[in-house]
N, C-alpha and C positions, 0 to 999 in steps of 0.2 A: 561509133554511132552512139548518138545520145537517146536519152527517152522519148524523142517525138519520132523518133526511126523505127519503134516500135508499135504494134496495134495498139491504140488507147482502149484501156480496158477500166471502165469505169467502176467493176467491182473488186479492185485490188485496193489497197490503203492508199496507194500513190493517186490513183485514179479518183479516189472519193476526196482525197484532200484538194487536188486540183481541181474538182467540179465547185467544191465547195469554196474555195478562195475566189473563184470565179463568179460564182453565183451572190456572193456577199458584195462583189462591186460592180458587177453588170446583172441587175435584176429586173430591167424591163426589155422589152421586146426591143425596140428602134435601136439603142446602141448596141445590141448583140447584134440585129441585122447589119449595120454599118460595118462593124468588124469582121463579119463573115464577107461582106461584098469587098473590103479592103484586101482579103486574101484571097478573093475568086472562087469561094465556095458556091457551088449551084445551089440557091436558096430554094429552088421551088421542091426540092427533095424532103425539105425539112417542114414540120408541123410546129406553126410557131405560136398557137394559141394555147399556150401551156405553161406552166410554172417553171421559173427561170432554172431550178436544179435540174429538171429533166431535158428542158431545152436545151442547156448546156451540153448535156450527154450525147443528145441527137447531133448538135452543131460539129462538136469533137469527133464524134463517131462519122460523121458524114465527111468531114474535113480529112480525116485520115483514108478513107475510102479513096477521096479524089487527090491521094498525094499531097494534100496542102496543110496539113496538120502544122508542120514548122512556118510556113507563111501565115497562118492563122496568128501563131504565136510571136511572131515579128511584127505583126499588126498590132497586137496587143501591148506588146513591149513598147511599143511608141507613142501608146495613148496616155494621156496626161494623168489618167486614174490607176496605171498600171503597177502592180504590186509588184515587188524586187524578185519575187519567185518568179513572176513570167519572165521578166528580163534575163534572169539565168537560164531559163528554160530554152529560150529564144537565142540565147549566147552558145549553147553546148555544141563541141563540134560535131561534123556530120560527113560522111563519105559521099553525100549527093549535092549535086550543084542546087544552090538556094539561089532564086531570082530574089534581088533585094527589094524592098517595098519603101517608096521614099516619105519622110515624116509625114503625117498628116498636115492640111493646114493650119496656122497659127501656131504650130509646135515645132521646138526646136530638136534636133537631133541629139539623141541619147546617148551616150557611150556605155556600152555593155560592159558588165565585169568580165574580166577576163578568164576567171576562174568558174565553173560551174559547180553548183552548190545543190541543185534540186534534189537530187538522189539523198545526199547526206541531209538536207532539210526535210524531207519526208522521211527517212530512217529514224531521225530524231524525234520526229513527233510521235511516231508511230511507239517506239520505246519509251518516252515519257509518259504516256497515257496508256498504253497496251494494257498493264497490270491492272489498272482499275475496271477497264471496261470487259475484262474477260473474267472479273472474279466471279465465283460462285457462291461466295459468302461475304457479306460486307461486315462493317463493326456492328457490335452489339448481336453478332449471330444472326445478322438478317439472312435468310437464303433469297437468292436471285434466280430463279429458273427463266431460262429464255428471256424474253424481253430485248430480241436482239434489235428491233426496230429503236427502243427507248435508249439502247445502248449507244445506236449511230447517231440517234438525232442529237442526245445529251452532248456528244462528242463533237457534233457538228455547231453547237451553241455556245463552244468555247472560245476564248482568245478573242483579241480585238475585232477580228473579223467575222465573229461567228455570227449565227442565224439568231434572231431575237422573240422568235414565238413558238411556241409548241402546244398543238390541242392533240389533246388523249380522249377517245371515244371509248366508251363501254360501261356496260351493266355493272351494279353493286357485285364486289366480290371476283372482279376480273382482274384485279392488280393496279388499281389506280393508286394507291397507298404507297405501293412499293415504287411509284415513280418519285413521290415526293422523299422516301427513304432515299433513293438512288443519286437524286439531283443533291440533296445533303452530304451524301457519302463521297461525291466528286467535288462538291465544292470544299469539302474539308482536307482532300487528300491530293487536289491538284496543284501544281506548280504554278502559279499565275504569272504571265512575262511582267508585270509590274512588280512582284513580289507582294500584292496586298491581295489576301483571300476575299472573293465574293461572298454576300451576307444573303442568307436566305431566308424567306419569311413565308410560310404557309398561311394563306387567309382561308380559313376554315368555317364555312357557314353550315356544316353538318348539323352541327347540334341547334341550329337556330329556326327548325320547325315549330310552328306556333307563333313564333317571334320574328319574322323575318328581317333580315338587315336591309336597313334602306339605304339610300344611294349617298346622302351626309354621312352617316356613319363610316361607309365604305371609304369614301371621300377621303375623310379624315385619317382613317387607318393608313390608307395607301400613301398620303403625303407624310405621314409623320415617317413612315419606313423610308421612303425614297429620298426626300429631300430634308428630314428632321425636324418639320415643323407644321404645325397643325393647318389643315385647309383652310381658306379664307372662309369668313361666316358669310356666304352669300344670301342675295335677299331671301328673307324667308317666305316670301309670296312669290318667289319663283317658281315655276312647275319644276317637279320632278326631272322629266327630261331635258330641260333648258340646264339645270344643274347639270348634268352629266357633260354637256358641252362647255359650259362654263369651265367646271373642272378641269376636264382634259385639256383646253385651251391653256389654263393657269399652268398646270403640270409640266407640260411641254415648253412653257417660256421659262419655268422657275429651273428646269434640267439644263437648259441651253445656257441661261445667264450665269449658273454656278459655274458649270463646265467643269468640275472637279466631284461629280458624284460619283462616289463607290459603285462598283460592280455590284448589281444585287439581281435576284432572281424574285419575283413574286408569284407564289403557286396558290392559284384559285383553286380550292378543293370544296365538294357538295354544295354548288350555287346550284339550284334550281328554282322552279315556281313556289315551292314550300319552304323555301329557306331566304330567298330573297326577293325583294321587291322587283316588278318590271325595269324599273330606273337603275337598280343597282346591278341587274343583270346586263343590260345595256351598257353600263359603264365598263363591266367585266371585259366585254367584246370590244369596245373602242379602246381601252389601253392595250388589249392585245394586237389589235390594227397598227395602234401608234408605235409600239414596240417593234411591229414586225416591220415596218417602213424605216424605221432608226429614227423616229422623230423623238423619242425618249432614251437617245443616248447608250448606256450602257445596262438600262434596264432591260432583262428577260422577263418574258411573261408565257407561263404555264397555266393553263386551262385543263381540270380533271374533268371529266364527264361531261364535256363539250357534245352536243346533241342536235347542232343546227348546221347540216353540211351546206346548206344554200347559202350562208352567209361567212364562210371562210374567209379570214383576213387572206389579202394578197401575202406572198412570201413567208406565210408559217407553215411549220412542219405539223404534219398530222399523223397519229398513230391510232389506228382502230386496234382495239386491244382482242386479243382471241387467246383461248384456253389453252394452255401447253398441252403439247401432246405426249406421246409415250419415250419416242426419240429426243426430246427436250429434259424430259424427267432423266433419261439415261446418259445425256449430255452433262446434266448437273452432277451426276452420282461419278462420272469419270473425271471431271472436272474437280470435284472434292478430292477423290483418292488421289489423282495426280499431285495435288499440292500437299496433302496429308503424309502423302508416301514418297514423293518424291520421285516417281516413275509412274508411266500411264498403265492402269489395268489393263488386265486381257477382256475380252469380249465376254468371255464366259463368267468371270468375276463380277461385271458390271450387270448382267443379266440375272446372277444369283441375289444381287441386293435388290434389283428391281421385282422381281418374282415375290421377295419376302414383302417389299412394301404394297403390293397389291394383295398378297393374303392378309396384311394387318388393316386394310381400309377399302379395300376395292379398287375399281378401275380409274384411271387416272382422269377421263373425261368426266367422273361422278362426283369428284371431289372439288370442293373450293379451294382456291389458290390460298388463301389464309389458313387453312388445314394443310393442303399438300406440301408447302413448303416447309415448314417446321417437322412435319413428319419425316420427309426424305432427309432432312439436314441432321434429325434426330438418329436417323437408322445409321446414316455414312459415320456420324460421330462415333457410335457403338462399334461399328465395323471396321473402319479404317483409322481411327483414334483422331485425337485433337490436331486441329490447324497450327502452324507453326506459327 
């Protein structure tokens, strides 16, 4: 029996991997509906008006319940946009009789590879990135407590088929700076498919209170980073909102024309009404939207402190920040101790270190992350020793 003969579980690494690969290629309702129809999945049991990542989970779970999961992947494997991994899934052996689905109109029959590799592909991906995405302490002794959503979102943004935009919501002190640190850490430690590491550029407006960054300055900063040249000198009499559209259209055209733009991550931090003009804020969101729908090629856009849920770009990942709780801090202590000593500590040992942390600084809920993380790290260093 193959992977498709088991219950589909989106919570496993393999399930997450499959959902993200599907969502990166089919992220509009109509083609997803057509694939479900081709597999005979009863579509009235699916809520179609939702983002592709959740929609695919619903479609896959529904297909499994109706014993049509394999039929769905056969339909996907015959589509012109099919990823090799879907063809491998559909080709896995099964104990069950499968009704073949003829190629869709206008498509030639595709011969599936004889050797199934999906399990190995999923395992290889998990092994290659697992250490980075479970790290308790990054380089420069930066502690990363919890941020489970952030780890998952950044993992989904890696690779050619990865997602392109991430919006991080949260007040001051909630951990937005840790997003920048984690993205830089991953970019410097990941092994990219093409051997070229992505470049990361934080665009920080936090210090611009009293002298807000305007749209022309921001456009020039983005242009130099993404395409290596200054932005055009748009008509000086043009309204700021007009410059937004002119620059966005120019950048999309430049990225498409060059064709060899290096993978890059634009991280917008500290942009609000006191640090940036209205047009500059609009440009940030237009760039996030363009990246999300892949109009900017390999460019990823991350917006920290995003606070307008009514205008979230389609296909963007969204992370509402929350303060870590007691269990999150204990998980950090356990992960640190395991790496430092080579074995997982007992619950009593973790509780003892946690109690000492509380006695030195008070309850976790009352402490800012900028203080909590370093305090927990310093205590673990003292108790368990330095990391290898």
